[in-house]
Every structure is written in structure tokens, then in C-alpha cells.
C-alpha positions in Angstrom: 0.0 0.0 0.0 1.3 3.5 -0.7 2.8 5.7 2.0 2.6 9.5 1.9 4.5 12.0 4.0 2.5 15.0 5.3 3.5 18.0 7.4 2.3 17.8 11.0 2.6 21.6 11.3 0.3 22.1 8.2 -2.1 19.5 9.5 -2.3 21.2 12.9 -2.9 24.5 11.2 -5.7 23.1 9.1 -7.3 21.6 12.3 -7.0 24.9 14.1 -6.1 23.0 17.2 -3.2 21.0 18.5 -3.3 17.3 18.9 -0.7 15.3 20.7 1.2 12.7 18.8 -0.7 10.0 20.7 -4.1 11.6 19.7 -2.9 11.9 16.1 -1.9 8.2 16.1 -5.3 7.3 17.5 -7.5 9.4 15.2 -5.5 8.7 12.0 -5.9 4.9 12.6 -9.6 5.2 13.1 -10.0 7.2 9.9 -9.2 4.0 8.1 -5.6 4.7 7.4 -2.4 3.5 9.1 0.1 5.8 10.7 3.6 4.5 10.3 5.7 7.0 12.2 5.9 10.6 13.4 9.4 12.1 13.0 9.6 15.8 13.8 7.3 17.5 11.3 7.0 14.5 9.1 4.0 12.1 9.5 4.2 9.0 7.3 0.7 7.6 6.7 -0.1 4.4 4.8 -3.2 4.9 2.6 -5.4 2.0 1.7 -5.9 1.6 -2.1 -9.7 2.4 -1.9 -9.0 6.0 -0.9 -6.8 7.7 -3.6 -8.3 11.0 -2.6 -6.1 10.9 0.5 -2.8 10.6 -1.5 -1.9 14.3 -1.0 -1.4 16.7 1.9 -4.5 18.6 0.9 -6.7 15.5 0.4 -5.6 14.1 3.8 -6.2 17.4 5.5 -9.6 17.7 4.0 -10.7 14.3 5.2 -9.0 14.5 8.6 -10.4 17.9 9.5 -13.9 16.8 8.7 -13.4 13.6 10.7 -12.0 15.2 13.9 -12.5 18.9 13.5 -15.2 21.4 13.1 -15.4 21.4 9.3 -17.6 18.4 8.8 -19.9 18.2 5.8 -19.6 18.3 2.0 -16.8 20.7 0.8 -17.9 22.5 -2.3 -15.5 23.2 -5.1 -16.3 25.8 -7.8 -15.2 25.6 -11.4 -15.3 28.7 -13.6 -16.3 28.5 -17.3 -13.2 28.4 -19.5 -12.4 30.7 -22.4 -13.3 30.2 -26.1 -10.0 28.3 -26.7 -10.2 26.1 -23.5 -10.9 23.0 -25.6 -9.4 19.6 -26.1 -10.3 18.1 -29.5 -10.4 14.3 -29.5 -9.3 12.8 -32.8 -11.1 9.5 -33.7 -7.7 7.8 -34.1 -7.3 7.4 -30.3 -10.4 5.1 -30.2 -8.4 1.9 -30.4 -5.3 2.9 -28.4 -6.2 5.1 -25.3 -9.5 6.7 -26.0 -10.4 8.9 -23.0 -9.1 12.0 -21.4 -10.2 14.4 -18.8 -8.5 17.8 -18.4 -8.5 20.9 -16.3 -6.9 24.4 -16.2 -5.9 25.7 -12.8 -5.0 29.4 -12.6 -3.6 31.8 -9.9 -1.4 29.2 -8.3 1.4 30.2 -5.9 3.8 27.3 -6.0 6.0 27.0 -3.0 8.7 24.4 -2.9 6.3 22.3 -0.6 3.4 22.7 -3.0 5.6 21.4 -5.9 6.5 18.4 -3.8 2.9 17.9 -2.9 1.9 17.9 -6.6 4.7 15.5 -7.6 3.7 13.2 -4.7 0.0 13.0 -5.6 0.8 12.5 -9.3 3.3 9.7 -8.6 1.1 8.0 -6.0 -2.0 8.1 -8.3 0.1 6.6 -11.1 1.2 3.7 -9.0 -2.1 3.0 -7.2 -5.3 4.3 -8.9 -3.6 4.3 -12.3 -2.1 0.8 -11.8 1.4 1.8 -12.8 0.0 4.0 -15.6 -1.8 1.1 -17.2 -5.3 2.3 -16.2 -4.6 6.0 -16.5 -1.7 8.4 -16.7 -1.5 12.1 -15.7 0.4 15.0 -17.1 0.8 18.5 -15.5 2.2 21.4 -17.6 2.9 25.1 -17.2 0.1 26.7 -19.2 2.3 29.6 -20.4 4.2 27.2 -22.7 1.0 25.9 -24.3 -1.2 27.5 -27.1 -4.8 26.4 -26.8 -6.9 24.6 -28.0 -5.3 21.2 -27.6 -5.6 18.1 -29.8 -5.5 14.5 -28.5 -4.7 12.1 -31.4 -2.9 8.9 -32.3 0.0 9.0 -34.8 2.3 6.4 -36.3 5.2 6.0 -33.9 7.8 6.9 -36.5 5.9 10.2 -37.3 6.1 11.3 -33.6 9.1 13.4 -32.9 9.8 15.6 -29.8 12.3 16.2 -27.0 11.2 14.2 -24.0 11.9 15.3 -20.4 15.5 15.0 -19.3 16.6 14.4 -22.9 19.0 16.6 -24.8 17.7 15.8 -28.3 14.5 15.0 -30.2 13.5 11.4 -30.5 10.9 9.5 -32.4 8.2 7.4 -30.7 10.2 4.1 -31.1 13.4 5.8 -30.0 11.7 7.0 -26.8 10.6 3.5 -26.0 14.0 2.0 -26.6 16.4 4.8 -25.4 14.6 6.9 -22.8 14.4 5.6 -19.2 10.7 6.2 -19.0 10.2 4.6 -22.3 12.1 1.4 -21.2 10.1 1.3 -18.0 6.6 1.9 -19.4 7.0 1.0 -23.1 5.2 -2.3 -22.5 1.9 -0.2 -22.3 2.2 0.7 -25.9 3.7 -2.6 -27.1 2.0 -3.9 -30.3 0.1 -0.7 -31.0 0.2 0.6 -34.5 -0.3 4.2 -33.3 0.8 6.0 -30.2 -1.3 8.7 -28.5 -0.1 12.3 -28.3 -1.3 15.6 -26.9 -0.5 18.6 -29.2 -1.2 22.3 -28.8 -2.6 24.6 -31.5 0.9 25.2 -32.9 1.4 21.5 -33.4 3.9 21.2 -30.5 3.8 17.8 -28.8 3.1 18.1 -25.1 3.4 14.4 -24.2 3.2 10.9 -25.4 1.0 9.2 -22.8 1.4 7.1 -20.8 5.2 7.4 -21.3 6.7 11.0 -21.0 6.1 14.7 -21.3 8.0 17.1 -23.6 11.0 19.0 -22.3 9.8 22.1 -24.2 6.6 22.1 -22.2 8.7 22.1 -19.1 8.0 21.3 -15.5 6.1 23.4 -12.9 8.3 25.7 -10.9 7.9 28.4 -8.3 7.4 30.9 -11.1 4.4 28.9 -12.6 1.0 30.5 -12.0 -1.3 28.6 -14.4 -1.3 24.9 -15.2 -2.9 22.5 -17.7 -3.6 19.0 -16.4 -4.6 16.0 -18.5 -5.3 12.4 -17.7 -5.6 9.7 -20.3 -6.9 6.2 -20.0 -9.5 3.6 -21.1 -12.6 4.8 -19.1 -14.2 8.3 -18.7 -15.1 7.3 -15.1 -11.5 6.6 -14.2 -9.9 9.6 -15.8 -12.6 11.9 -14.5 -11.9 10.6 -11.0 -8.2 11.2 -11.2 -8.7 14.8 -12.5 -11.2 15.5 -9.7 -8.6 14.4 -7.1 -5.9 16.6 -8.4 -8.2 19.5 -9.1 -9.5 19.5 -5.5 -5.9 19.4 -4.2 -4.8 22.4 -6.3 -7.9 24.4 -5.4 -7.0 23.7 -1.7 -3.5 25.1 -2.5 -5.1 28.4 -3.6 -5.7 27.8 -7.3 -8.9 28.5 -9.3 -10.2 25.8 -11.6 -11.4 26.5 -15.1 -13.5 24.2 -17.2 -12.4 22.7 -20.5 -14.6 21.4 -23.2 -13.6 17.9 -24.3 -14.8 17.4 -27.8 -15.2 13.7 -28.3 -16.5 12.2 -31.5 -20.0 10.8 -31.2 -18.7 7.2 -30.9 -17.0 8.1 -27.7 -19.8 10.1 -26.1 -19.7 13.6 -27.8 -19.1 16.8 -25.9 -18.1 16.7 -22.2 -17.0 19.3 -19.7 -14.0 18.7 -17.4 -13.4 19.0 -14.5 -16.8 18.1 -13.1 -16.7 18.9 -9.3 -20.4 18.7 -8.7 -21.3 15.9 -6.2 -23.3 13.0 -7.5 -26.4 11.7 -5.8 -26.7 8.2 -4.2 -30.2 7.4 -2.7 -30.3 5.0 0.2 -32.5 3.8 3.0 -31.7 4.1 6.6 -33.2 0.6 7.2 -30.6 -0.8 4.8 -27.7 1.0 6.6 -29.0 0.0 10.1 -29.4 -3.6 9.1 -25.7 -4.0 8.3 -24.5 -1.7 11.2 -26.6 -3.3 13.8 -27.6 0.2 15.1 -30.7 2.2 14.9 -29.3 5.5 13.6 -31.9 8.3 13.3 -31.8 10.7 10.4 -30.0 13.5 12.3 -27.2 11.1 13.5 -26.9 9.7 10.0 -26.5 13.1 8.5 -23.9 14.1 11.1 -21.9 10.9 10.6 -21.8 11.3 6.8 -20.7 14.9 7.4 -17.7 13.6 9.3 -16.7 11.6 6.2 -17.0 14.7 4.0 -20.3 13.6 2.4 -23.5 15.7 2.2 -27.0 14.5 2.8 -30.5 15.5 1.6 -34.0 14.1 1.9 -34.8 11.3 -0.4 -37.9 10.3 -2.5 -39.4 7.2 -4.1 -39.1 5.1 -1.0 -35.5 6.2 -0.1 -35.1 8.0 3.2 -32.0 10.0 2.2 -29.8 10.9 -0.6 -26.0 11.1 -0.1 -24.1 13.8 -2.0 -20.9 12.1 -3.0 -17.8 14.3 -3.8 -16.5 13.7 -7.3 -13.1 12.8 -5.8 -14.5 10.0 -3.7 -13.9 7.3 -6.3 -14.3 4.6 -3.7 -18.1 5.1 -3.3 -20.2 3.3 -5.9 -22.9 1.5 -3.9 -24.9 2.1 -0.6 -22.8 -0.6 1.1 -19.9 1.9 0.8 -21.9 4.4 2.9 -22.3 1.7 5.5 -18.5 1.5 5.8 -18.1 5.3 6.0 -20.9 5.5 8.7 -19.1 2.7 10.7 -15.8 4.7 10.5 -17.5 7.9 11.5 -19.4 6.3 14.4 -16.1 4.9 15.6 -15.1 1.3 15.0 -14.1 1.3 18.7 -17.6 2.1 19.7 -19.2 -0.9 18.0 -20.0 -3.2 20.9 -19.2 -7.0 20.7 -22.4 -9.0 20.9 -22.7 -12.7 21.5 -25.2 -14.2 19.0 -28.5 -15.5 20.4 -28.2 -18.7 18.4 -25.5 -21.2 19.1 -24.1 -22.7 15.9 -21.5 -25.3 14.9 -19.3 -24.6 11.9 -19.2 -27.0 9.1 -18.0 -27.2 5.5 -20.3 -25.7 3.0 -22.1 -28.6 1.2 -21.3 -27.4 -2.3 -17.6 -26.9 -1.4 -17.6 -30.5 -0.1 -19.2 -31.7 -3.4 -16.5 -29.9 -5.4 -13.8 -31.5 -3.3 -15.4 -34.9 -4.1 -15.3 -34.1 -7.8 -11.6 -33.2 -7.5 -10.9 -36.4 -5.6 -12.6 -38.6 -8.2 -11.1 -36.9 -11.3 -7.6 -36.9 -9.8 -8.1 -40.7 -9.0 -8.8 -41.1 -12.7 -5.4 -39.7 -13.6 -6.5 -36.2 -14.6 -4.6 -33.0 -13.6 -6.4 -30.0 -12.3 -5.8 -26.7 -14.0 -6.8 -23.1 -13.1 -7.4 -20.2 -15.5 -8.4 -16.6 -15.1 -12.1 -15.7 -15.2 -11.1 -12.9 -17.7 -10.5 -14.1 -21.3 -10.7 -12.8 -24.9 -14.1 -12.4 -26.5 -12.8 -14.1 -29.7 -11.7 -17.1 -27.6 -15.3 -17.6 -26.4 -17.0 -16.9 -29.8 -14.9 -17.3 -32.9 -13.9 -21.0 -33.0 -16.9 -22.0 -30.8 -19.3 -20.0 -32.9 -21.3 -18.8 -29.9 -23.2 -15.6 -30.0 -21.9 -12.8 -27.9 -25.4 -11.4 -26.9 -25.1 -12.5 -23.2 -21.4 -12.4 -22.8 -20.2 -10.0 -20.0 -17.7 -7.6 -21.6 -15.2 -5.5 -19.6 -15.7 -1.7 -20.1 -12.4 0.0 -20.9 -10.4 -3.2 -21.0 -6.7 -2.6 -21.2 -6.0 -5.6 -23.3 -8.0 -7.6 -25.9 -6.7 -10.8 -24.3 -8.7 -10.0 -21.1 -11.9 -8.1 -22.3 -14.6 -10.7 -21.5 -15.7 -12.8 -18.5 -15.8 -16.4 -19.7 -19.1 -18.2 -20.2 -17.4 -21.6 -21.2 -14.4 -23.2 -19.5 -13.4 -25.4 -22.5 -11.7 -22.7 -24.5 -9.4 -21.9 -21.6 -8.6 -25.6 -21.2 -7.6 -25.8 -24.9 -5.4 -22.7 -24.4 -3.6 -24.5 -21.6 -3.0 -27.5 -23.9 -1.7 -25.2 -26.6 0.9 -23.8 -24.2 2.0 -27.2 -23.1 2.6 -28.9 -26.4 6.3 -29.3 -25.6 5.3 -31.8 -22.8 4.7 -35.5 -23.4 1.2 -36.9 -24.1 -1.3 -37.9 -23.1 -2.4 -34.7 -21.4 -5.6 -35.2 -19.5 -6.9 -32.2 -17.5 -9.9 -30.9 -15.7 -11.0 -27.5 -14.3 -13.6 -26.4 -11.8 -14.3 -22.7 -12.4 -16.7 -19.8 -12.4 -18.6 -18.7 -15.5 -20.6 -15.6 -16.1 -23.4 -14.3 -18.3 -25.7 -11.3 -18.6 -28.8 -11.6 -16.3 -31.1 -8.6 -15.8 -32.7 -10.3 -12.8 -29.5 -9.9 -10.8 -28.6 -6.7 -9.0 -25.3 -6.5 -10.9 -26.9 -7.5 -14.2 -24.5 -10.5 -14.2 -25.3 -14.2 -13.5 -22.6 -16.4 -12.0 -22.3 -20.2 -12.0 -19.8 -23.1 -11.5 -18.9 -25.5 -14.2 -16.6 -28.5 -14.6 -14.6 -29.0 -17.8 -12.7 -32.3 -18.6 -10.3 -32.6 -21.5 -8.4 -35.6 -22.7 -5.7 -35.1 -25.4 -3.4 -37.6 -27.0 -3.1 -40.2 -29.8 -6.0 -42.3 -28.3 -8.3 -39.3 -27.4 -11.7 -40.1 -28.8 -15.4 -40.1 -27.9 -15.2 -43.5 -26.2 -12.4 -42.4 -23.9 -14.1 -39.2 -22.7 -17.4 -41.1 -22.3 -15.5 -43.5 -20.0 -14.4 -40.6 -17.8 -18.0 -39.3 -17.6 -19.4 -42.8 -16.8 -16.8 -43.3 -14.1 -17.7 -39.9 -12.6 -21.4 -40.7 -12.6 -20.8 -44.1 -11.0 -18.7 -42.6 -8.2 -21.4 -40.0 -7.5 -24.2 -42.7 -7.7 -26.3 -41.0 -10.4 -27.1 -42.0 -14.0 -26.6 -39.4 -16.7 -28.2 -39.7 -20.2 -26.4 -38.7 -23.4 -28.4 -37.8 -26.5 -26.9 -37.2 -29.9 -26.6 -33.5 -30.7 -24.6 -31.5 -33.1 -22.2 -28.8 -31.9 -20.0 -26.3 -33.7 -16.9 -27.3 -31.7 -17.4 -31.1 -31.7 -17.1 -33.5 -34.7 -20.4 -34.3 -36.3 -21.8 -37.6 -35.1 -19.4 -37.7 -32.2 -21.1 -35.3 -29.8 -24.1 -35.2 -27.5 -25.9 -33.4 -24.7 -25.7 -34.7 -21.1 -28.8 -34.7 -18.9 -30.0 -36.0 -15.6 -33.7 -36.4 -14.6 -34.6 -34.4 -17.8 -32.4 -31.5 -16.9 -29.6 -30.6 -19.4 -26.2 -30.6 -17.6 -23.8 -29.9 -20.5 -22.3 -31.4 -23.6 -19.7 -34.0 -24.6 -17.8 -34.9 -27.8 -14.6 -35.1 -29.8 -13.1 -31.7 -30.5 -13.4 -30.8 -34.2 -10.3 -30.5 -36.4 -11.2 -26.8 -37.1 -11.0 -26.0 -33.3 -7.8 -28.1 -32.9 -6.2 -26.2 -35.7 -7.3 -22.8 -34.2 -5.5 -23.7 -31.0 -2.5 -25.1 -32.9 -3.0 -28.6 -31.4 -1.6 -31.6 -33.4 -3.2 -34.2 -31.3 -6.9 -35.4 -31.1 -8.9 -34.2 -28.1 -12.2 -34.9 -26.5 -14.1 -33.1 -23.8 -17.2 -32.6 -21.7 -18.4 -29.6 -19.7 -21.0 -29.8 -17.0 -23.0 -27.4 -14.7 -21.8 -28.3 -11.2 -24.5 -26.5 -9.3 -27.2 -28.3 -11.3 -25.6 -31.7 -10.7 -25.3 -30.9 -7.0 -29.0 -29.9 -6.8 -30.1 -33.1 -8.6 -28.0 -35.9 -7.3 -28.7 -37.8 -4.1 -27.5 -35.6 -1.2 -26.7 -38.8 0.7 -23.7 -39.4 -1.6 -21.0 -38.9 1.0 -18.5 -36.2 0.2 
């Protein structure tokens, strides 16, 4: 977890009262952070990943003074309309490389040496944590006096990009920056394989930066002479880049700056015109009954409002069956659901004040029945000589659809995926198993494997819109892999679990015609079985025959005799 260093003197001044070191240790811990040490004026605080808004001196002061001081409640930040040229033009070429950006102009800054250190600290910490080492988003901060507005954000062929990167004495092309510049060597993997690289350019065509790698030396760094700055954040999701810009904008306003709005002119395919930064709080309706259920307290409306205020959150009367509406600051990127308000209310109430209660009902712990059933499946299949494999739940859309000819209507796609290899939650296990076989062709055969794993699909009846299940996939691969062999594995599994499965002939796109079928029990379809088709084998570059079956584990568990001992 990231650690930031804040000034005790500045924190005491913001509180307008002096706390002893022991009181600081106590209150900082109960805010949901971890104080590592106090050394003179330096306070080292470990910030949990869910609170990136605390990664600056100003952000921590804002939260801490509301928590323990007299400035509880929602802090309002004002953004002035920008001038005619305060625009960022988004070229459609960035759609496939790094499509989103949020930006801001901050004017009237007085950059002390400490303020510069604060800005560098929050930028670096956001890169590492919230930005996931710049993969999720990357931030650039520039002296505005070196920039001619409006700004264009576009993608160019790497060899056509040429500018002088920071800490370099000469101009370099895009590929040269990745191979020769220290930042390029460290972060070049984020642009690996891309046909075009993103760049920010001003109205004169001067390159400001090549995100997420490096800024231009000509643009310069902020200094004590800087008064106005331009800030940009690029990434794969508007929600993510907007959150990062909100965090930095709030910190700079707290330093004394004045924010000005920029118009982000996206093409229609990316959402059209947006304004940035957007510092207006968003509204999250909730019911006190929901909160009290999880807290175990009967908080009245007044107490609920007061406690939310201690966490820097506003509160209004609700409607349509909701008691209240929480006003969430734009920089509180950790709050997405009413359960997050429950956590904040618990912190504000004081974790130390939550009494321990012995349950009225005495219970005896035991293994979950479904988990025991899965353990039994593993035991049986391992006894049959199969090796268990594990794959990620995230996979490529093409892996689930192309060779298997499945529609993608109910596939769960990942918004703003950083890689096409991991842009979809899997609905079938079999493609992932075949990918494992592909990567292990250099090992001897036969290769017989199985996987117990989660699968996902779109389901409007679920709160999240996503259904989730557990499936079992079994794959045999080798010279003798055929329908008879995989059927023997299925029959042995059924016998060990004391249930009889029926197999009916059925054609499937990924099995050989005439050597495939559906598996059912008591009239309920469990899955499918068959020999893998040559087309699929060729697609996975497998030179050996393979056969497989895939079953719905939860359905088997609900239908088989529960007396089968696990």
C-alpha cells in the first residue's frame, strides 16, 4: 500500500487545534488509514488503495479535519467557465489505443517548494495505485504559459512522432523514446504492439506528451514561477480519468488555485461533448433501514447526516421510498454503492464504539455442502489420472466466440479493457482448457486435465446484471483421445457419485459431427460431450486429437442424491 508524507505543522494549522502525537496516532488509525511514524514535522501515513483522494497533503487534511475537527460536511469546489479556446479536440484515431481523457486548467497558483513536492507526490502515487502503474490512467501536468490552446489529442504512427522528451538533450521518435529513454524502457510495454501512439499537441502542433510514457522537455515542469497549469489524464474509461482529474483539481484548489472548465470534444462514438473537471457531487439514494441492518444500530436521520458529514459527504431528503440521498464528492472514487456508505458510517461512528455481541443462536461450523461436493469431484477426477488446471475468469471475446461459434449477446464484456486478451468474462471453460493444452505442447502426451471454475453471463434479474455459476470441464488429449475415452471418464464420474446421466446425440460447432451429444439427468440438461473438431484443434494449434465434456456443477449438486458422501 502507498505511503505518503504529510506535514504535522500544516495539519495542525488546518485543524486549528493542536493534537498530541498520541491523539494523532489514534485518530489517523480510526479514519481507516495506518500511521507508520511521526518524525519531527513528518508524518508517514499508509493509505489504503480504496482512498486515492487521501494521497496528497491537501486531500488528507480535507478528510482528517472533517473527521476530527469542526469542518464536517460536504466541501464545495467551484469551477469557472473556461475561455473560447479552452478546448481539447479528441481525434477518432485514439479510439483503439487510449480513447479517453479528462482535463483541467488551474489558474492563480502560488507554487511554494512544498506545493511542488505535494503535486509531484500525488501524481506519482496516483500513477502507482489508482492508475495501476499508468496502465489504467496516466497524468500530465504542464505550465500553461508554454501551451497554445486549443489542444488536440490524437494517435499517430510511432515513427511520425518526434519531440524532445523530459530529461533528454535531443529530439527522439516514438520508437526511439521506448528504446532509449528511461521512462520509455520502463513503461514501453503499455504501448507494445500498438500501430499508433497517442499524443497531446497544442494549437501550434507542439507535442506536449506521449501518454502514458513521457512529457515534452519544451513544455517544461512546474516551478515556483508557474502560475497557471494545464492538467490531463488519459486512459480507457471516462469514469477513471474523471476521478483522477477530480482528485488533483481538488488538491490544487486547496492550494489556492482557481479551476477553469475545459470542453472535451469527443466524436459521437466516444460520447460527444463533455466538460471537465466536473466537481459537482453526484447523488446516491439509500434507505436508513438498509444501513442500520448492516451496522446493527438504529441510527436516526439526524445522526446519519452528522456521521456522513464527518466523512465529507453531504445528505438530503430522499424520494421514491428512499429516506435520504447522499451527496458524493467527485473525488470519492471509492463510493459506488450504498454498502460503501455503511462502511463510512461505521468509521464515522467509531469502530471502537461498536460493541461486541454474542449471537443469540449457538451454531456449529461445518464445511459448505457445495464446497464439499467440489472437493469430491476433484478427488474422483484426480483418481482417474487427470490433472487440475486453473485459468483466469477474464479471457478474450474471440476465444469464447470465434472457434466455438457462440453468439456474444449475453457475454459479459469489460468496459475500458486494457487488453483484448482480457476483455470478457468467460461463459465456457473449454476454450481456456484448450489454451492450456496449446501452451504445453512441448510436454509429453497424453495430457488429461480438468477445471472447476466460475462462469458468467448477462442476467437482468441480478442486482449487478451478471449471473454467475460453477462449471466442470474435462479434457483428454493424446493419440487415443476419442469419444469412447471421454465417455468412460463421464461414466466413471457418474458411478462414483451414484447417479445416472443420459447422453443424447446432438450437433455442436466445436465437436465432430456424429461424435457429440448433450448430457442430462432427470430431464435437466447438464452440459455437452464430444470429440473436438479439427477446425477448433487447428485454431488452438494442437496436433493431437482431443475430446471433452463440460457440466453445470451447481445443477448436478441440486439433482444428485445428497446422501452421496463427500
